[in-house]
C-alpha positions as CSV (number, residue, x, y, z in Angstrom):
1,M,-2.7,-12.6,-51.3
2,R,-1.9,-11.6,-54.9
3,I,-1.3,-13.2,-58.2
4,Y,1.2,-11.7,-60.9
5,S,1.5,-12.5,-64.5
6,D,4.7,-11.1,-66.5
7,Y,5.1,-8.8,-63.3
8,Q,1.7,-7.3,-63.5
9,S,-0.9,-7.7,-60.8
10,V,-3.8,-9.9,-62.2
11,F,-5.7,-11.0,-59.3
12,L,-6.0,-9.7,-55.5
13,V,-8.0,-11.2,-52.5
14,Y,-8.1,-10.4,-48.8
15,S,-8.0,-13.9,-47.5
16,D,-5.7,-17.0,-46.2
17,S,-6.6,-19.1,-49.0
18,L,-6.8,-18.1,-53.0
19,D,-8.8,-20.2,-55.4
20,A,-9.0,-18.3,-58.7
21,T,-9.0,-18.9,-62.5
22,I,-7.0,-16.5,-64.7
23,D,-7.3,-15.6,-68.4
24,L,-3.7,-15.4,-69.9
25,S,-3.1,-15.1,-73.8
26,D,-1.4,-17.5,-75.8
27,G,2.5,-18.0,-75.0
28,D,4.8,-17.8,-72.2
29,H,4.3,-16.6,-68.9
30,D,6.0,-15.9,-65.8
31,I,3.7,-16.3,-62.8
32,A,4.3,-15.2,-59.1
33,V,2.1,-15.7,-56.4
34,Q,2.6,-13.5,-53.3
35,S,1.0,-13.5,-49.5
36,W,1.5,-11.0,-46.9
37,S,0.7,-11.8,-43.2
38,P,-0.7,-9.5,-40.9
39,T,2.5,-9.0,-39.1
40,G,4.1,-8.2,-42.6
41,E,5.9,-11.5,-43.4
42,V,6.0,-11.7,-47.1
43,Q,6.2,-15.1,-49.1
44,I,6.4,-15.8,-52.8
45,N,6.1,-18.6,-55.3
46,E,7.3,-18.2,-58.7
47,F,7.0,-20.3,-61.8
48,H,6.9,-20.6,-65.7
49,I,4.0,-21.7,-67.8
50,S,3.2,-21.6,-71.4
51,V,-0.4,-21.4,-72.7
52,V,-1.9,-23.0,-76.0
53,G,-5.0,-22.5,-77.7
54,N,-6.8,-20.4,-75.1
55,G,-7.7,-17.2,-77.3
56,A,-7.8,-15.3,-74.2
57,G,-6.1,-11.5,-73.9
58,N,-9.0,-9.5,-75.2
59,G,-11.1,-9.3,-72.2
60,A,-11.7,-6.5,-69.3
61,G,-8.9,-8.3,-67.3
62,S,-6.3,-8.2,-70.0
63,E,-6.9,-4.9,-70.7
64,E,-6.7,-3.8,-67.2
65,E,-3.7,-5.4,-66.3
66,H,-1.7,-4.6,-69.5
67,P,-2.2,-0.7,-70.0
68,D,-1.2,1.1,-73.3
69,I,0.7,3.6,-71.1
70,A,2.4,1.7,-67.9
71,Q,3.8,2.5,-64.6
72,I,3.1,6.3,-65.0
73,Q,4.4,6.5,-61.4
74,N,7.9,6.6,-62.7
75,N,7.4,9.1,-65.4
76,P,9.4,12.2,-65.0
77,G,7.6,15.7,-65.3
78,W,5.2,15.4,-62.2
79,H,3.4,18.7,-61.4
80,D,1.7,19.8,-58.3
81,C,-0.1,22.6,-56.4
82,D,-1.9,23.2,-53.0
83,Q,-4.0,26.6,-53.6
84,C,-5.4,25.3,-57.2
85,A,-6.8,22.1,-55.4
86,G,-9.4,23.8,-53.2
87,R,-12.8,25.1,-53.7
88,G,-13.0,27.6,-57.0
89,G,-9.1,26.9,-57.3
90,D,-8.4,29.3,-54.2
91,G,-7.9,26.9,-51.5
92,P,-5.5,27.3,-48.2
93,G,-2.0,27.0,-48.8
94,T,-0.7,23.3,-47.7
95,S,2.3,21.5,-47.1
96,H,2.8,18.9,-49.7
97,S,5.4,16.9,-51.2
98,M,5.9,14.0,-53.4
99,A,8.9,11.3,-53.9
100,Q,9.5,8.6,-56.7
101,Y,10.8,5.0,-56.9
102,I,9.9,4.0,-53.6
103,T,11.0,0.6,-53.2
104,S,8.9,-0.1,-49.7
105,P,5.7,-0.1,-49.5
106,S,5.4,-1.0,-53.2
107,L,4.1,-3.7,-55.3
108,T,6.8,-3.5,-58.5
109,G,9.4,-2.0,-56.4
110,S,8.8,1.2,-57.3
111,S,5.9,3.3,-56.0
112,I,5.2,7.0,-55.8
113,Q,4.6,8.6,-52.2
114,F,2.2,11.4,-51.8
115,W,2.0,13.7,-48.6
116,A,0.0,16.5,-47.4
117,G,-0.6,18.1,-44.1
118,G,-0.9,21.2,-41.8
119,S,-3.7,23.0,-43.0
120,V,-7.4,22.6,-42.2
121,W,-9.5,21.6,-45.2
122,G,-6.2,21.7,-47.3
123,A,-5.1,19.6,-50.1
124,G,-2.2,18.7,-52.3
125,L,-2.9,17.9,-56.1
126,W,-0.3,16.3,-58.4
127,W,-0.6,15.4,-62.0
128,N,1.4,14.2,-65.0
129,Q,0.9,14.7,-68.7
130,I,0.9,11.5,-70.8
131,G,0.7,13.0,-74.3
132,G,-2.1,13.6,-76.8
133,R,-4.0,11.1,-78.4
134,D,-7.2,13.0,-79.9
135,D,-8.0,9.5,-81.7
136,V,-8.9,7.8,-78.6
137,Y,-12.6,8.2,-77.1
138,R,-12.4,5.3,-74.3
139,F,-10.2,4.9,-71.5
140,R,-9.3,2.6,-68.2
141,Y,-7.5,4.5,-65.6
142,S,-6.1,1.6,-63.3
143,L,-3.6,1.9,-60.3
144,D,-3.1,0.4,-56.9
145,F,-3.4,2.7,-53.9
146,R,-2.0,2.8,-50.3
147,V,-3.0,5.2,-47.3
148,E,-1.3,5.3,-44.0
149,N,-3.3,7.3,-42.3
150,P,-6.9,7.3,-43.8
151,E,-8.5,8.8,-40.8
152,N,-7.2,12.0,-41.5
153,A,-8.6,12.2,-45.0
154,Q,-11.9,14.1,-46.1
155,A,-11.4,12.4,-49.7
156,L,-9.3,10.7,-52.2
157,E,-9.3,11.9,-56.0
158,F,-8.3,9.9,-58.9
159,D,-8.7,12.0,-62.0
160,M,-7.9,11.8,-65.6
161,N,-8.5,14.7,-68.0
162,Q,-8.4,14.8,-72.1
163,N,-8.2,17.9,-74.4
164,A,-9.2,17.1,-77.9
165,G,-11.1,18.8,-80.8
166,G,-11.3,22.2,-78.9
167,L,-12.8,20.7,-75.6
168,R,-11.5,19.7,-72.4
169,Y,-13.1,16.4,-71.1
170,I,-12.9,16.4,-67.0
171,F,-13.1,12.8,-65.8
172,G,-12.8,13.5,-61.9
173,T,-13.4,11.0,-59.3
174,E,-13.2,10.9,-55.6
175,C,-13.9,8.5,-52.6
176,D,-15.7,10.7,-50.4
177,I,-14.7,9.4,-47.1
178,K,-16.2,11.6,-44.5
179,D,-19.2,12.9,-46.1
180,T,-21.5,10.8,-48.4
181,H,-19.1,7.6,-48.0
182,T,-19.6,7.1,-52.0
183,W,-17.9,7.5,-55.1
184,R,-18.4,10.7,-56.7
185,V,-17.9,12.3,-60.1
186,W,-17.1,15.9,-61.1
187,N,-20.2,17.9,-63.2
188,S,-18.0,20.2,-64.9
189,P,-20.7,22.6,-65.9
190,E,-22.0,23.2,-62.6
191,H,-18.5,22.8,-60.8
192,R,-19.4,20.3,-58.2
193,W,-19.4,16.7,-57.2
194,V,-22.1,14.2,-57.7
195,S,-22.6,10.9,-55.7
196,T,-22.5,8.0,-57.9
197,G,-24.6,5.9,-54.9
198,I,-22.0,3.4,-54.8
199,G,-20.4,3.0,-51.7
200,C,-16.8,4.0,-50.8
201,A,-15.7,3.2,-47.3
202,M,-12.3,4.4,-45.6
203,P,-9.8,2.2,-46.7
204,A,-7.9,0.1,-44.4
205,A,-4.7,1.8,-43.1
206,G,-1.4,0.4,-44.6
207,S,-3.0,-2.0,-47.3
208,W,-3.2,-2.1,-51.0
209,N,-6.3,-1.5,-53.0
210,H,-6.9,-2.2,-56.8
211,L,-9.0,0.8,-58.5
212,A,-10.0,1.0,-62.2
213,W,-12.2,3.5,-63.6
214,E,-13.7,3.4,-67.0
215,F,-14.5,6.5,-69.3
216,E,-15.7,7.7,-72.7
217,R,-16.0,10.9,-74.4
218,T,-19.0,11.1,-76.4
219,G,-21.5,13.7,-77.4
220,G,-19.2,16.7,-76.4
221,G,-19.3,15.5,-72.9
222,A,-17.5,13.2,-70.2
223,H,-19.0,9.8,-69.7
224,F,-18.3,7.8,-66.4
225,T,-19.4,4.2,-67.1
226,S,-17.8,2.1,-64.2
227,V,-15.8,1.7,-61.4
228,T,-14.1,-1.5,-59.9
229,L,-12.5,-1.4,-56.5
230,N,-10.5,-4.8,-55.3
231,G,-12.3,-6.8,-57.8
232,Q,-16.1,-5.4,-57.2
233,R,-17.3,-3.6,-60.5
234,H,-19.9,-1.3,-60.5
235,D,-21.5,0.2,-63.8
236,I,-22.5,3.8,-63.6
237,D,-24.2,6.0,-65.9
238,F,-23.3,9.9,-65.6
239,W,-22.6,12.1,-68.3
240,F,-21.4,16.0,-68.1
241,P,-20.6,18.4,-70.9
242,A,-17.0,19.3,-71.8
243,Y,-16.0,22.9,-71.8
244,E,-14.3,24.8,-74.7
245,E,-10.4,24.9,-74.3
246,G,-8.0,24.3,-77.1
247,G,-4.8,22.0,-77.1
248,S,-4.2,18.3,-77.4
249,G,-3.3,16.0,-74.5
250,L,-4.2,13.4,-71.9
251,D,-3.1,13.7,-68.3
252,V,-3.7,11.8,-64.9
253,A,-3.9,13.1,-61.5
254,F,-3.9,12.4,-57.7
255,Q,-5.4,14.8,-55.0
256,I,-5.4,14.3,-51.0
257,D,-8.2,16.4,-49.4
258,L,-7.6,16.8,-45.7
259,D,-10.3,17.0,-43.2
260,G,-11.2,19.8,-40.5
261,T,-8.2,18.6,-38.5
262,G,-5.6,19.5,-40.8
263,A,-3.7,16.3,-39.7
264,D,-1.0,14.3,-42.2
265,V,-2.0,12.0,-44.8
266,T,0.5,10.0,-46.6
267,A,-0.7,7.8,-49.7
268,Y,1.3,5.8,-52.3
269,L,0.4,4.6,-56.0
270,D,1.5,1.9,-58.2
271,N,0.9,0.2,-61.3
272,V,-0.5,3.5,-62.4
273,G,-1.9,3.0,-66.2
274,V,-4.2,3.9,-69.0
275,T,-5.6,1.4,-71.1
276,F,-7.2,2.7,-74.6
277,R,-10.5,0.8,-75.3
């Protein structure tokens, strides 16, 4: 069951009942409560409310669900590669594809589909440039994701990168499904993944999951501060130095890493957004 406020997801629970308090800013809001049955039946109840004198809207939940750059999955100009996504930027050639404006499955009516397959330990990487903001130091990268055949994925990567002040900050994260079963973050100087110790189990096939990562650039490095999956928040504290590179810009990225079978993996992203904090 999921609650929407003004067409943005604000609450998700995997249950046959719902009892939740949602902080909303003052003003008028369009509310919808939607449920999905195990057999795929969908029901929705919509209504309109007015909030007066609450003073809400400055908390983490509001920031998460009202990104400064929203619905990035619908942006033009997505780029992709396969070999560059491998170890040392020299992986095996891997068949991969992307399709935008998918109406089903979708939470907003316009998700983006990614597919990779056919190569043992192959990968597909996709990224989108979202502009330059050298004045921004803290970020929340949030999205909903769904995987149709997670048993074939070695890992799923959710990344954000920033070029500012002559440095490149790599906020690389992955759900390491088959190896450590944890969330891992990217150590740029040593070019390796580091486990956070926070568990990341294989997602259920065909089920939507809400993910949010929080980062900041500080002291000339990339600081990973928290991860929230389906409402379960974990504070973390990993910092790695940035490396020298010119330019100004932000980008978000998603990568499918195939396992030793090379079997196909199909994934969908929706509600992709970045909040400046």
